[in-house]
Phi, psi and omega in degrees: 000321188240030190289325181294330182289314184294326176300315183291321177298319176301317181298318180294318177305314179299315179301314186279347174290345177282348188252142179261101194268060174280138176310133179081352181277156172298326177286327166307304177308318186289331176291324174292322177299329178297317192292308180305309184305339178275310181298324181298330178289356177266349179075012176277175180279137178208155179204135173270124182249139179251126168239127182306129178302329187264014185276171175242129188228107183061031179075011180259126172236140177294130180286166170296343185178170174207162178291135184228305187285128186252022186258031172058026167294154182299324176242105188272356191278155164239157186252142176249145179271111176271001177275353186242200184243155178265120184267131176225132179260133174250128170238144180226134178240134181273134173248194174299324183245138177282349176302144184246157156256130183260114178261145176216135178211147183256140186277335196289173173118155180297155180281152006271330170052054177293301181280319180249084017208045166299337182296318186294303177296329171306314178290325169306314186304308188287317179296331177290316184296317178295316189280342170281342174265339178231097184305112177303149177300314187253159169282156183233143178230123184240134183237117175259115189228173160272121185311135186061296187290319176289331183283321172301314184298315181303302188290339171300331174250343190225046177293339177296343181283357170290326196311321187261355180281123178260347184193164178225154176211126176255133179255121183211110177061073184241034178222351184305135170291121183299317181296321183271330185272338185069029183266167183234149175283126190234142170238128174282144173286137175290122189305157195272357179281349179238162193236114181194152173241018176301320188289334180289322176291326176296316181289325177302319177298321182296315181296317182300320192283326175294339183257000194264132168074346178236153184042035182286124174246188183293144171075218190290122183295151175272126176303128173275338185220148176280119179228145180200150174257122180241166183280141183309124184243354187079221171090352182209185186295337170308329177303331178277316183297329179284347177308141177300348173280317186276309173070035166258109185296118188223157183232173179221125170272131188197171171243124190203143352288173181228118180301338179259010177309119178050039175233158178292354175280357178282081184239165184307338188283351179257011180262140180253123174292341174295319184286315184303315179293324179303306183293317178302317176298316184302314179285321189287322188268344176288309191311307183308309182289332172300318178295325179295321186291333174295335181257022177067018187253010179244111180294327184298328177302317183295318194285309181301330176294310178301311184296324182286321176290323176298318179298322174301307189301304191291324189292318179295317182295322181289326175295312185293333176299320178275356192286152174284323191281169181279177184294145168227097185300317185303306181307305184300314176307309177309305191287324175300310179305317173305306185306317185285329179295311179297329177297306178301316180300323190271346179279151174263117182102176179282117181240014175307324178292315170301327177293316182293323177300313182293319173297326173293328180283321173303320188286329178292321180293315179311298179316305187299328184278310188246358171080007179224159182264147178292166173233131176297118169256110175275141176263089182232015185273151169277150179307140178277328176241163166216151178289149173254007188234165172260152178079174175293157180296123167274113188304313178300332186273325174295315185287341181275355184257318185273168180292154174298332180286311174302316175297320173304321185292316182286328182289327178292326182290326178286334190280327180279330181222096189303336171269019187301314192279334173291318180291322176299312180301325184289316186292329175288336175282330179284353175296336181292344183270353176087017180280151184277162179305315174304309184300319181296324177295311181308312189282331187276329181290323178292312183315308187257009178050050182249174182224134171062048176288347190302313178299327165296311177293333176292318183289320174300309186289332176295321176299309175311313184291322177309316190257016174062033164288330169227161178225140179296147175247133186272000000 
């Protein structure tokens, strides 16, 4: 249906792969110039913003370089030019409703970087072209940026642009050929400190497209594409949008894992036009129904929300059934209550009856399996801590403040658990839910299938409180 758009997206990817798109470089600016030349033809509103590369934005500073290459070369680092500016392109499209969906993609990375991430900006160009010809139900804002640093700089100056935003989407690696790269088409679940069901609509559309038209047999159709909703891990600019300062509930569409990730083999010949058409279709077809849900006019929103929480509930109970360690009824009651409270927060309208019925069913199954009843946990608490800074925690700035011994301690946690800092950032956002540190640990452990994070989180928060990154609330 959108094959012509996929052809154009592919051509943009080929063009962008000719540029060495390092932050602050002349070639990055030239690649942005290519994007602008395409955007001009659509007739939409656009603006190029300049941020000094040596500036400080919400305590974030562009480093001189960072590790990038994963191909076992001796020096995996790439250098950044701090003497120029970080250029960010902002494009806005007015919809029937002034409420906005905020799109973000990063243009940066050394060439060729076809899937990661010429594919995101290339798809943005054609999404913008599509929505300027077909007025969207919601207004749209697109940001072409330098990953992390450009996005932080933008929000540090234009935080008022979050007022109308109801959801966000990051496009990062949306073109990889599944057969070549060994990847899955993914939608990231929006973390639970924020309320939004856009991720549910996106995944529902992905699931439909993955079952449609190909390899259909008698009865249940066979999936022609691997598609999955996974719990949020950050790893792209939606991490910044989801921060408790910015508060735009955001997901990310991508293909992962990818055999060519951060390797010179990430070239246009690894791009699949089927993948491009798949993601383009998912976005275009999901937004109208999501817009209806905001006005309480989508019965499917209630159904998708119910299916999601049931999967969480029964998945958790199944995990507990197979767990080696003994029961912790307080923890189990908290997590089940969290799922149901999140279901209620995300719903439009009164779903207390459905919530109570699901708790009764979970309680019945829990009794049959473990011989004891669950306890209802209500979320009426105020946060125990609050952040004293804006934006996500910038690790480099933290490490320049704390002692060497404390830095070594945090790095030891990270060496044992590569996602330690992602989990820590999520725990900081979960403070807004009013949960205790122990409860947050239980929830994060469940999300990431980890164990016993509490002692490391205790140490982490003790350091943050010592250096006044967080303060206890009375």
